[in-house]
N, C-alpha and C positions, 0 to 999 in steps of 0.2 A: 264903402265896401263893408266895413266892420258892422255897420248898423243893419245891413241886409242879412249878414250871417246871424247876428243876434236875433233878428226878427223871425228867422226860419228855424234855427237850431234850438234856441232857448225854449220855445213852447213844446217842441218835440221831446226835449230832455225832461221837462217837467212832467209831461204826460207819461213818459216811460218810467220815471221815478215813482209816480203815483200808482201805476199798474203793478210795479214790483212790490211796493208796500202793501197794497191790497191783497195780492196773492200770498204773501208771506203771513199776513195776519189771519187769513182764513185757514191756512194750513196749520197754524198753531192751535186754533180752536178744535180742529178735528182730531189731532193726534193725542191730546191729553185726556179725552173722555173714554171710559171703558164702554164697550158695546154691550147692550142688553140683548139677551137671547131668550126667546120663550122656552120655558122648561115644560116638558111633557112627561106624563106618568103612564106607565103600562096599564092596560085594562085587561079584562078577561080574555079577549081574543089576542093570541100571541103576537100578531103583527100589527096591532092597533094601539094607539095612545091618544090621550086627551090633554089639551093645554091646561096648565095649572097656574103658573106664575112666571115672572121674568127672572132670569139668572144672568150671570156673566160667565165667561169662559176662563176667567182668571181667578186666582185665590187659592187658598189651601183647605177650605172647608167644603164638604159636599153640599150641593144645593138640594134641599129636600122640600117635599110638600108638607102642609100642616099636619098630616097624619104620620110623618116621619119617613115616607118612602122616597127613594132616590129619584131625582128628575133628570131627564135626558134631552139631548138636542135631537131635532127631527130633520135630518138632511134629505130624506126621501120619504118612503112610506113607513119605515120602521124607526124606532127610537133606540139607538145603540150607544151614542156617545154620552157618558155621564158629565154633568155640568158641575162647576165649582162656584164658590162665592167668596168674598173677602172677609165678611164678618159672620160669626156664628149666631 
């Protein structure tokens, strides 16, 4: 009787432990990295913008283009949310 239980339960327990370990490992990889967001610069048309470089949405410094202008996130058709970065 004991051997039947071990033959059935033990493999299922090992599989469950492996799945739990794999799920927790992939969750650790995704939570530690900052997300890169494309930074957009306003152009002559007031409701238009052009992609310049990647920024993050965290940090204490403004994310700027090489010419010094502020870069913005583009949630829809306009660029309204200013982006930040960690290093100056």
